[in-house]
C-alpha positions, 0 to 999 in steps of 0.5 A, a space after each residue: 826857414 832860415 836861422 841867421 845866429 850870431 855871424 860875422 863877416 869882414 872884406 879886405 879888412 872892413 867889417 860888413 857884418 858883426 853878430 848879426 842874427 835872425 830868423 826868416 819864417 817858412 813862406 815869408 816874402 822879405 825885402 833886404 834892405 840898407 843903404 848901398 855898401 851895407 853889405 845886402 849882395 854878400 849876405 845873399 852869398 853868405 846863405 848860399 855858401 858862395 863865401 865863407 862866415 868869419 863866425 856864426 851859423 846859417 841854417 835852412 830847413 832840409 831839402 829846401 831848394 835855393 835859386 836866384 838869378 847869378 848871370 845872364 843865359 848864354 848867348 847860343 841857339 837854343 830858344 828861349 823857350 827851351 831855355 826856361 823848360 831846362 830850368 827846371 832840373 828835375 823836370 827836364 831830368 824826368 822828361 828825358 829819361 821818361 823817353 827812353 825808361 823800359 822797367 814797368 815800376 820805374 815808368 809809373 814813379 816817373 810819371 807819378 812823379 811828372 804829374 805831381 809836379 805839374 810838368 804837363 803844363 810847364 810850356 804854357 807856364 814857361 811861355 806865360 812867364 816869358 810873356 809876362 817879361 816881354 817876350 811874344 810867342 814869336 820872341 820866345 821861339 828865338 834863340 837866346 843869340 838873336 837877344 843883348 845881355 840885358 834881355 838874356 838876364 830877364 830870360 834867366 830871371 825867367 828860369 828861376 821863376 819856373 823852376 819854383 825854388 821853395 827859397 827864392 832869392 833874387 838881387 835887384 832884379 827890377 834893373 834890368 826890367 822896363 816899368 812894363 816888366 817890373 809891373 808884371 814881376 810885383 803881381 807875380 810875386 805877390 802870388 808866389 807860393 814859397 819863401 821869398 828874399 829879395 833885395 830891392 831899392 823899389 819901394 812899391 815893389 817892396 810893398 807889394 810884394 813882401 810881407 816882411 823887411 829884413 833891415 841891415 844897417 849897423 853890421 846888424 839885421 833886424 826883422 820886421 813884420 809888414 811891408 816897407 811902408 810899415 817898416 819905414 814908419 817903425 823905424 822912423 818912430 824908433 829913432 824919433 824914440 831914441 833921439 828924444 831919450 839920448 836928449 833926456 840923458 843929456 840934459 841928466 848929465 849936463 845936470 849931474 856934472 853941473 853938481 859935481 863941479 859946483 860942490 866937489 872941493 865942498 867938503 859939506 857936499 863932497 860925498 854927494 858930489 862923489 856919488 852922482 859923479 859915479 851916477 855919472 860913470 856908471 850911466 852908459 851913454 844912449 845913441 841917438 841913432 840918427 842915421 847918416 841923411 843921405 846927400 841932396 842932388 841940386 839942380 840949377 834954376 833955369 831961366 823962365 822961357 815961353 811955352 811952348 819951349 818945344 813943339 813937334 808937328 808931324 814927326 816921323 823919327 827913327 834910324 838908317 830911313 826907318 821911322 820907329 815912331 810916327 806923326 808925332 803931334 806934341 807939345 812940352 811947356 817949361 811946367 811939364 811933368 811927363 812920364 813915357 809909358 811903353 815896353 822896351 823897343 817900343 820907342 821910348 829911348 828914341 824919343 828921348 834922344 828925339 828931344 834931346 837933339 840927338 837925334 834928328 827928324 826923318 820927317 816933319 818939323 821940331 820947334 825948340 825955343 831959341 834959348 832953350 836948354 836940355 839936360 839928358 841923362 842916360 843909363 848908358 851915360 854912367 858907363 861913359 865916365 872916364 874911369 882914370 879921372 876924379 870927379 873934380 877933373 871931369 867938372 874941370 872939363 866942363 868948367 875950366 875957367 872956374 877955381 878950385 873951390 866954385 868946382 868943389 862946391 858945384 860937386 857937393 852941391 850935386 850929392 858928390 862928399 869931399 871923399 870922393 872930389 879926388 877919388 878915381 871914378 873906377 872906384 866909386 859906387 854906382 850910386 855915386 857914378 850915377 850922381 855925377 852924371 846927373 850933376 854933369 847932365 844939368 850943370 848948364 841949369 837946363 829948362 828941360 831934363 830927360 832922365 832916362 833910368 835915373 834910378 838904377 844905382 840909387 838906393 831907396 833914401 837916393 831915390 827919394 831925395 831925387 824926387 824931392 829935388 825933381 819936385 823943386 825943380 823949376 824946368 820941365 821933366 821927362 823920365 824914363 823909369 821901372 821906379 812907378 813910386 818916382 813916376 807917381 811923385 813926380 809926373 803930372 802926363 802919362 804919354 804912352 809909346 806904342 806902336 810907333 806913336 806917342 799919345 797921352 794917356 788919361 788914365 792913372 798908373 793904376 790903371 796903366 797897370 791893371 791894362 798891362 796885367 790883362 794884355 800879359 796875363 797877370 791876372 791869374 785864375 780870375 783873369 780866366 774865370 773872367 774869360 770863361 764867364 763872358 762865353 758866347 752870347 746867349 738868350 736872357 732867362 726868366 726870373 725864375 730860371 736865374 733863381 735856380 741856376 744862380 742858387 746853388 753858385 750862391 751857396 758856392 760864393 758863401 761856402 769860398 767865403 767862410 773858407 777865407 775867413 776861417 783861414 784868415 783867422 788861423 793866419 792872424 793867431 798863427 802870425 801873432 804867435 810868430 811875431 813873438 821874439 820869445 817863440 824863436 828860442 831855441 828849446 822850441 826848434 821843433 815847434 818853430 819848425 811845425 808851425 812854419 811849415 803850418 804858416 806855409 800850408 795856410 798861405 798856399 790854402 789862402 791861395 786857392 781859397 781866393 781863387 776858387 772864391 773869385 772863380 765862384 763869384 765870377 761865375 754867380 755874376 755872370 748868372 746874374 746877368 743871363 
């Protein structure tokens, strides 16, 4: 359990937390949300002790290991697999000690502990995690020095997942993952057996992988049960209710004030007027709690072109004479909304650069409409802004003939607020830089916008604003994103970039997720059970033989179902108790520890029971087909 008691913290005179409190029960998977700049990463550093509190206290249950991704792994000659194995310090230490230990008693202790922590399956588990994050077997054996910083961040993530700390803390882990890695991670975290704290702006991840939300707003923390959508609905309802109450109070105040103003001077009514004046003074104002609206994105409306606006006939494209993508036969109309699927390294960015006229075909024909304008946003463009210039200076360079009032209006329409217009870009947040880059990319009212990971620096509300703007945009969209929510909101076509080709993917994103998890081993025990259940082709059994075979399997399935139902009932009953704020009173500390521990045990038991149920059901299905 993590207890946060009345904490305060400020940095350079700016108060981030003031009297904030929350209790996170053991075994909970918690999404930490809030606008950019509210202090979510600071809260992480306070929990881990990297920063010291100004006031209050943070405590965790004794003996719990806390783990997170602090930085990328070093660029050395150690293989990826060995790097991940070394991340479990206890396992690595015991394995090393086992090689030199001579005392029989100590040797027995070592091997007993190695068995308890499942050390001997370590290499297989590490390889499975690396595979899920996009490293095939060949890549796992290569040295860390052969990979870029972004890929080494994935290795660092694999290491902390492999070490399985009792409190796993992840700060925007999907920012250095592709869609495929994100899909695998959300599935992995949903099955993680211990407590998770994750800062994320990925709505789908927060819906699939967590069971509670910790909201940081106005220097306070509020704990909500349920996933992000549940939190969003409850939060919106609360805001609407408070706004309604504030409106009613304002009406009551106006009524009382009108009476005071009208009758204060009349002797016969003076006492009543004075009484109402005191009522006004005692009336505590109810804040409407309407959060600051996130700035909108606005894309200029392009002129309409005849279809197709772009066509590829037998195109090959690549670098230095080596083709990455071959024989591309594609067509884009102005009404198309296309998301590119495919793992990193398959050629999504290469295709984006080809369409944006940043790369030229090595072979074949690429035909563009003569009036076609293209807006291109890539991740690196945020880093290519001039840090010692203001947003106003950036747009002046693009529109030197326009006056300042017009330029400031353009910046405001793109979501660059007036307080940022004259601020050096180097002092802007990542989200503000992304807005400026998007504005510059779409300044000429393009007929086609190509967006390569546009959401990396945007919070959830800004992502929703981007999705809304793209929905209203009258041009074509090519989208590369690791955010499934944005893809589902925008794309009406999916193109799969794989094995040197680009082809329409004629199923939906959920089907792609299922296929991907199957390929990367994300299906867990159920997937293994399916493989085992298939087996070699066997002779068909008679009905009596089949009944004899399936009867004990059916009994196993029934027992598993009953076990899962029983655990579900226990979990529900315990969750109801733990949802009661009174439960967390200081007088109940011992009981809180006991029940939160029990809650974690139930979650682990449910995971095992559901796995056994899946295995039994698959075995029964296989037997029925014989």
